[in-house]
N, C-alpha and C positions, 0 to 999 in steps of 0.2 A: 471476616468481613461484616457479618451481622452484628458483632460486638461493636465495631466502629460505627456502624449505622445507629445502633442503639445509643451509643454514647453521644453521637451528634444530636439525635432527637431528644435525648435527656437534657442536653444543654438548651435545645430549642424550647423545651417545656418551661424553662425559667425566663424566657424572653417575654416581656410584658405584652408585646404585640400579638404573639402567638396565643398567649393566655386569653387575651381580650377577645380574639376571634372565637376560640372554643367556648369560653364562658358566655359570650354574647349569643352564640347559636343555642346554647343550652337554655338561656333565659327565655327563648322564644317557644319552648316546648308547650306551655299552656295554649298559646295561640295556635300552634300546630295541631294540638289535640282537638280543640274545638272545631277548627276548619276541616280536619280530616274526617271527623264524624259527620259533619254536614255533607261532605262530599260523598261519603258512604251512603247516607240516607237519600241523597239525590240520585245516585247511580246504581242502586241495588238491581242486579240483572234478573229481575223477576217480573214477567209481564203483568201479572195481576197487581203487583205492588205499583208498577209504573202507571198502570191505568188508574189506580186509586189515587196516586199522587197527582196525576193530571186532573182528576176530578176535585182536587182540593187545592186550588191555586193559591190560597192564602198560606197554607203550610209550605208549599213549594217556594212561594215568594219569600217567606221567612227564612227558609234554609239557604236560599240564594243570597239573601241579604246578609246573613251571618257569615257565609262563606266569603263573600266579597269583602267584608270588613275584617277578615282574618287572613286567609290564604290569598285573597285577591290583592292585598297590599302587603304581603309578607315581607318583601324586601325593605319596606319602610321600617318595620319592627327590627329587622336585623341591623340596619344602619344605625338606628338609635341605640340598640343594645350593645353593639360592639364599641361604639363611641363611649357609652357610659361605663362599660367595664374597663376600658383603657384609662379613662379619666380617674376612676376610683383607684385603680392600681397605682397610677402616677401620684395621686394625693397621699396614698399610704406610704409610698417610698420616699417622696420628696417633701412632704408636709402639706397640710390642708390648704385648699384654695377653692374658688367657686367652680366646682366641677359640673354644676347643673347647666352651664352654658354649652358644654360639649355636645349633648344630644341636639341642641338647637342648631349648632354649626353643622353637624352631620346631616341633619334633615335638609337644611338648605343646600348643602353640597350635593347630596344625592338627587334631590328633585331637579336641580339644574343639570346634572349629568345625564338624566334620562329624558330631558326635554320637556319637563312638565309645563303645561300651559301653552305650548306651541300649537299652531294650527294643525289639526289632524292628529293630535296626541292620542295614543292608544293606551288605555289603562292596563293592558296586559303587561306592560313593562314594569309595573309596580309589583307584580306577582313574583313567583320564584324565578321567572325568566332572567331578571337582572340581579340575581342574588350575588354574583361575583362583584358586580359594580357596587352593590350596597356594602359589601364587606370592605372593599377598597376605600370607598368614600367615608364610611364610618371610621375606619382606622386612620386614614391619612388626615382627615379633618380633625380628629381628636388629638393626634400627635402634634399637629401644628398649633391647635388651640391651647393645649396644655403648656407647650414651650413658651408661647407668647404670654400667657397668664403668669407663668412663673417668672418671666423676665420683668414683667411690669409691676406686679404687686402694688397696685395703687392704694394709697392711704384712704381712710374714710373721710371724704371731704363733703359729702352731701347728705342731707337728711339727719334726723336725730332719733329714728325709730330704734326701739330697744333691741330688736333682733338683727338690725343692720343688713337686712335683705337688700335694700336699695343700693347700698354701697357695694355689696358683693356683686350685684348685677352690673353696676357701672364698671367694675373691674373687668368684666367679661365683654364689654362693649367693643373695644378696639380689636381684641382677638377674634371675636365672631365676625366683625366686619372684614378683617383681613382674610379669614377663611372664605367668606362669601366672595370677596373680590378675586381671590386666586382661582376658585372654581369657575366663576363667571368668565374670567379671562381664558381659562383652558377650553371651556366649551365654545367660546367665541372663536378661538383659534381653530378648533376642529371644524366648525361650520365654515370658516373662511378658507381653509386650506384643503378641505376634502369635500366629497359629495355627501357626507353624513351631516345630520343636523345637530348631533350631540355626541358625547363620549360613548354612551350606551349604543347608539346606532352604529358608530364606527366599529365598536367591538363586535356587535352582532353581524355586521356586513363582513368583517374580517374572518370570523369563524365560518360563516356560510361559504365564503370563497374557498375554503379548504376542501370542499367536497365536489370535485368534478365527476360525480358518479353518474353513470348512464344506465346500467343494468343491475338487476337484482340477482346477483350471484352470491355464492358462499363467501367469496373474498370481499365483495363490497359490503355484505352484511356484517362480516367480522370487523371491518374497518369502521362501519357505522357504530357498532356496539362499543368498540374500543374507545373511540373519541367521545361517545356519549357518556361512558362511565368515567373517563378521565376528567371530563368537565364536571360531572356530579361530585367527584372526589374533592375538587377545589371550590365547590360551592356554586357552580354554574349549572343551571337547569338545562341539561343536555337535550332533553326531549323538546323543549321549546326552541332552543338554538338550532336544532337540526330538523325542525318540523317540515320545512320546505323540502328538504332532501327526502324525508320519509314519505311525504305526500306524493312526490313525483316519481320516486323510484320503487318504493316498497309497498305502498298502500294498494295500487292497482292489482297486485298479484292475486289476492284473495278473490276478487270479483272475476278475474280471468279463469281461475280454477273452478269457481262455481258455474260459470258459463260453459266451460268444457264438459263438466259433469252433466249439466242439464242437456247438452247436445249428444250425450251418449258416449263421450270420449273420456279420457283420463286427465286428471289434473297434472299440469306440467310445471308449475311454479312452486318450489319449496320455500324459498326465502321470501317471506312477506312481512309486513309490519306486525300483523297479528301473530305470525309464527314466532317472531322475536319476543313480543310481549308475553306470550303464553308459555314458551318453552325455554327461552334464554334468560329473560329477566324475571324469574319467578319471585314474586314478593317486591317487585320494583327494581330500581337501579341497584346494580351489583348483585342481583339475585339474593337479596338480603334475607329471604325466608330461610335459606340454608344457614346463615349465620345465627338467626333467631333459634333454629332447631339445635345448633351446636351449643349455644349458651344454655338453653333450657335443659338439654339432655346431659351436657358434660361441663358446663361452666362452673368455675370455682368461686367467682366473686359474687357476693350476695347482691351488691348494687346493680351489676349487669343483669343478673337473673331477674331482679325486680323490675328493671326497665324493660326487659324483653317481655315479661308477662304483661306489662303495661301496654306495650306496642303490639301485642299478638293479634288483637282484633283488627286494627287498621291494616296490619301486614297481610292478613287473610284476604284483604281486598286490594292488595298490591300498593298500599299507601305506606311508603317506607320512611317518610321524613322524620318520624319520631326516633327511629333507630339511627338514621343518618346524622341527626343533629344532637340527639340525646346521649348516645353512647360516648362520644360521637364516633362516626365513621369518617365523615369529611375531615380533612386535615389530620388524619390519624395515620402516620406512616406504618404502624404495625399491621394495619389491615389493608394497605394499598394493593399489594399483590393479589390476594384473593378477590378483592372487590373488582379488579380488572379481569382476572383470569377466569373466575367461575362462570360468568355469563358466556364467555367465549367457549369454554369447554362444553357448557350446556348446549350451545348452538351447534357445535360440531357433532355431539352425540345425537341430538335430535335430527340434524340433517342426515346423518348416516342411517339412522333408523328408518327415516322416510325414503331415502334413496334406495335402500335394499328391500323396501316393501313391508317392513315390520309394522309400520304405522302409516295410515293414510295421510296425505298432505292436507294442509288447512284449506277448508272450503267454505267456512262460515266466519264472518266477523263477529266478535263479541266485544262488549264493553271492557275496557282495560281494568275495571274493578271486579271482574268476574273472579270468584275464588279459585285457587288452584284445585286440580283434579276435576272440578266441574268444568272449568275452561278447557282443559285438555280433551275431555269427552265431547263437549259441544262443538269445538272448532274442527275436529276430525270426524265426528259422527261415529266414533269407535271407542270402546273401553281402552283400547291400546293407547290412545292419547293420554288418558288419565294415568295409566301405568308408566308411560314415558315421563310425564311430569314428576311422578313419585321417584323414579330412578334419578332424574336430574336433581331433585331436592336432596336425596340421599348422597349422591356423588358430591354435590356442593358442600354438604355438611362435613364430609370427610376432608375435602380440600380446605375448608375454612378452619378446621380443628387445630392443626399445628400453629397457625397464625393467631388463633384465639389464645392458645397457650402462651405464645410470645407476648401478645398484648397484655394478658393477665400478669405475666412476670414483670413487664415494664411498669404496668400500673401499680403493682405491689411495691416495686422498688421506689417509685415516686411517693407512694403512700407512706412507706416507712420513713422516708426523709421528713415528710410532713409531721409524722407522729413524733419523731425525735425532737423536732422543733417545738411541738406542743409540750412534750415532757420536760424539755430544758426550761421553757417558760414557767411551767408549773412548779418545778423544783426551785427556781429562782425565787418565786413568790413564797414558796414554802419556807425556804431558809430565811427570808426577810420577814416572815411572819405576817405577810400581806394577805388579806382576804381575796379570794379569786371568784370569778364568775365566767367559767370557760365557755359554756354553751352560748352565752350572749356576746362573746367577743367578736370583733369585726375581722374581716379578712380571712385568709386561708386557715389560720389557727382556729378561729371560730367554726369554720366549716368542718375541719377535722374533728374538733371537739363534739360537734353536734352528731356527726356520723358515728363516732366512737361511743357517745352516750347512748345512742339507739342500740348499738351492738351490746353494750353492757346491760341495758335494760332487758333486752331479749335473753341474754345469758342468765341473768338473775331469774327471770321467769321460768327458764328451762332447767335451773339448778346446775348450770354449766360452769361450776367453779370447784376448786379444790381447797382443802385445808392441809397445810403442812405444819409440822410440829417441831419446834426447837426445844430440846430438853434443857432443864434447869438443874444445877448440881449444888450440893452443899460443900462446905469446906473440906469434908472428908472424901469428896469425889463420888458421892452417891447421887444418882438421879432421883430427885424428889418431886419433879413436876415437868410440865411442858407447856409452852405457849402456842395456841392455835393461831396460825397466820394465814390470811386469805391469799390465794393465788388464782389468777384467771388467765387462761391462754387464749389469745386472739389468733384466728387463722392466718392473718397477714402480719401482725406486729409481734407475734410471739407472746412471751410472758409479760403481762402488763405490770406497771408499777402500782403496787397495792393502794397507796394513798390516792393516786389518780383515779383508780377504779372506784374507790369509795366516794370521791368528790363527784365524779360523773354520774354514779348511781343516784346520789342525792339530787343533783341538778335534773336528772331524768325522771325524778319522782319515784325512784325505786330504792332509795336509801333505807327506809324502814323495812322493806321486804328483804333486802340483802342482809341486814343485821339479824333479823329473825331467823332467816335460813341458815346463816353462819352459826348462830347460837344453838339451833336445834341439832345441826350436824355435830358441833363440838360436844353437846350433851351426849349424843349417841356414842362418840368416841370415849368420853369420860366414863360412861357406863362400862365399856369394854375394858378400859384401864382399871376400873374398880374391881372387876372380876379377876384380872391378872394380879392385882394387889392382894386380894383375898386369898388367891392361890399361892402367894409367896413368890411370884415371879417379878413383881415390881415392889418398890418401897411401900410399906403399909399406908403412909400418908401421901402417896403420889397424887398430885392434883393437875387439873387441866385449866389453863388460863384462857379467858376469852376477852377480847377487846370490845368495849362498848363506848359509843360516842356520848357526849354530853346530852345531845338531843334525845337519845334513847333513855338515859338515866333520869331525865327530867320529865318524861312523859308517863303519866300514871298508867295508861293502858299498856304501854310497852313494858314497864316494870312489872305489871300484873302478868303479862305474858311470860316474862323471864322466870318469875317465881313459880307460876303454874307449870311451866315446862320442866323446871328443876324438880319440883315435888312429884310430878307424874312419873319421873324416872326412878324415884325412890333412892336417890343417891345419898351417900354418907355426907354428913356435915363436913365442910371444908374440902370436899372433893373438887369443887369448881371455884375458881377465882375469877371475879369480874374486874377487869382492868379499865379504869377511867383515865384517859389521857389528859394530862394537865394542860396541854396546849389548847384544848377545847374547854375553856373554863366553865365550870358549873355555876349556875346562878345560886349563890350561897345564901339561902334563906331557909326559913323553917320548913317550907314545903319540900324543898330539895333534900334537906337533911332527913325528913321523915321517909321519903321514898328510898333513900339509901339504907336507912335503918331497917326498912322492911326487907330489903334484899339480904342484909346481914342476918337478920332474925330468921330468915327462911333456911339458913344453913350454908350460904355462900360467903366466902371471904371477899373483901374488896381491896383492890390495889390501886395506888396512884402511879400511873405510868409517866415517864418523862419528867420526873421530879427534879426540881432545881431549887434555887433559893428565892424564887419570886414571891410576891405578895400572896398570890393565889395558893401557892404551896403551903404557906403558913396557915391559911384559912382551913385547908384540909387537915392539918395537924391538930387543929383545935377540937376536932371531933374524934370520937372513939370508933367510928364505923370502919375506918380503914385499918388494915392489919399488915399491909405490905407496901413498901416504898421501892419503886424501881427508878434508879438513878437515870437522869437524862443522859443519853448516849454520848453527847459531846463531852460531858464532864467525866464519864467513865473512861472514855478513850484518851482524855487529855491529862490524866493524873501522872503519866510518866514524864511529861515535858513541862507541865505547868504546876508550880508549887501552890498557887492559889486554888486550883482545882482540887488538889490533895487536901487542902485545908477545908474546903467546902464539903468534901466527902466525909472527912473526919467529924465535922460539926453535925452533919445530918445523922451520921451513925450514932454519935453521942446522944443527940436529942431523941432519936428513935429508940435507943436502949431504955431511956427513962420513960418513954411513953408507950412502950410495948410494941413497937413496929419491928418488922423484919426488913432489912435492907438488901435488895437484889441489884446486882450490877449487870447491865447488858453490855454487848459489844466487847466481850472479853476475848481477845485474840491471841495473847501470848501468856506463857506461864509467869513471866516476870510481872506483867500487868495484873494478873490474878493475885499474885503474892502481895503486891502493893495494896490492892483493894482489900484483901483479907486483913492486912495489917492495920488499915485505916478503919476497919469495923464492919465491912460487908460480910454477910454470912451465906448468901446465895449468888450463883454465877450463871451467866448465860452468854453464849457466843461461839464463834468459830473455833476457839480453842478446844471446845468439847464436841460440837457438831453443828452443821448448818440446819436449816429447816428441812425436815424430812417427811415423807409420807408416813402415815400413822404406824404401819407395820414395821418400817425401817427404824422409826423412832423407838418403838418398843424393844427391838433387838439391841439398840444402843443403850437403852435405859435399864435393860433387864438385869436383875441381881445375879451376881456370879454364884 
């Protein structure tokens, strides 16, 4: 059953509308963060602090001003963000158009739907109260706008400005007007046919009518929590929608308990608004403090852990919006069940503890921003209240954990699909010889590239990569060397494609650091190989090849590092081969030649990797610094089917013989292919016929002399 649900929501993830909602909510995180901290500073439950704040009206006014400009109109931001994300996605899929008109249309649609400008208009509807209306308006208006723009595609008829902004704006005129007209008509119909003044008021009145509650019992409290959290899950501010119910049914209970206690009696009301805030909804809607704890203690995804650490401070004051919209929790089916169930379980546990007398009932109201444990102690007047909160947090963490694992699995599956798309795009560019700039790319591929580039940069800094060695054999079948090949394993994507790793490291500013780290590690292994060669276990001339980019070989400081590192190891001359890939052409001038000559004079051999018959290849042959030619893999693999490739290999071998080069063929996979390459003049061979890339110790066992 769960697999079917997972498959359903995996398909849902690919729907542009769903993506627009989630991404739009994520875009609002900066606004949420600023507003949340202002709310914390305004409501810190410390009497001396509140007294000081009251004595500083300018500071209090500034905090209120910022809060009103952020959280106070939060739904405005959401409507605009959802509309913009949908328009962007639509333009990427169907071709560019004037997407900037979509937020304007969404803003107008939303403001009309909440009755903006009407007599008696209450600004509270612009806050999180009307979040659901904002999502619906942002999405619906953008869908309509984009379809109308794509249908019209007006030619540039007006103005002659170079950037054509005016003509683009004109193309959005009729679609925006159509959206405004439609939403104006809908709101007019609502006002004419119902007792509500606008769509938002109709929705609010409809939700409020669902609660014919009269008494504050365990059952009514559970129903209140259930509906509150269901609404929050779908982006509706449950607290605001149900405030009238809370005020009439649950709020009076705390005052009644306090009065009974003052009269010498016992508190009789367990289920109160403060009781639910402090013990059921710890950390805000969905008791998300438990999810935060589960992620920080047991989470496997670095992005979720980072967000949780980011949200930890607001969550300690029961401000959960960053987790709600950042992870996100809203509209996230993997977390729906615990989001609903955990507060209900907390409430039943807390109710039972108070009913049997383990914990005193709530007798004191506190601000909803009071931190956990502190709130439990203050509202009950007993340390048992704090212990009860701790038990609820721990229990919620346990309940969230299996669903967190499921969420991580689904997120990882989705991430792997995105990685495969990025890899396919990179390999297409690689085969075509096109330059790439992955991190700066637009859309989902760019987002994946930026995230992966950060992962690669962190892995380079931690030395979290491996070197595998593919042995090289002579015509007699003796292992005479091995090529060091970079390998990096990602916790989600598995073993990454090495050229992609190198490109992302370069774009992340860690390319030089990676090359130096690889070179140092390869030198250490070369030193171990040298000791084995001197002991007669490997071929006396056994060498270790290390790849170097053109950037490294043309940088005087980097070349100096290579030489110093080699000399510091005291390695034999020729023990290390530095491979320069021909696809990254060196700037062939006197300065470049001098740097390469310094490498050769230090005792390292130089090889040309991916050698073909290009112009750059012949430039390399003009110098005496290179001693090894490694055939381009395409040519080496194609000699069995393509006579022209065979002629190319024969020509390169003949030329190399005259100039003192050694020709090495890569990608040798069959004995027949090896024999043909040997006949054509190749003297060294590397490929799966002999061995794949192996860890150093396994390579040594494969290369060891009998």
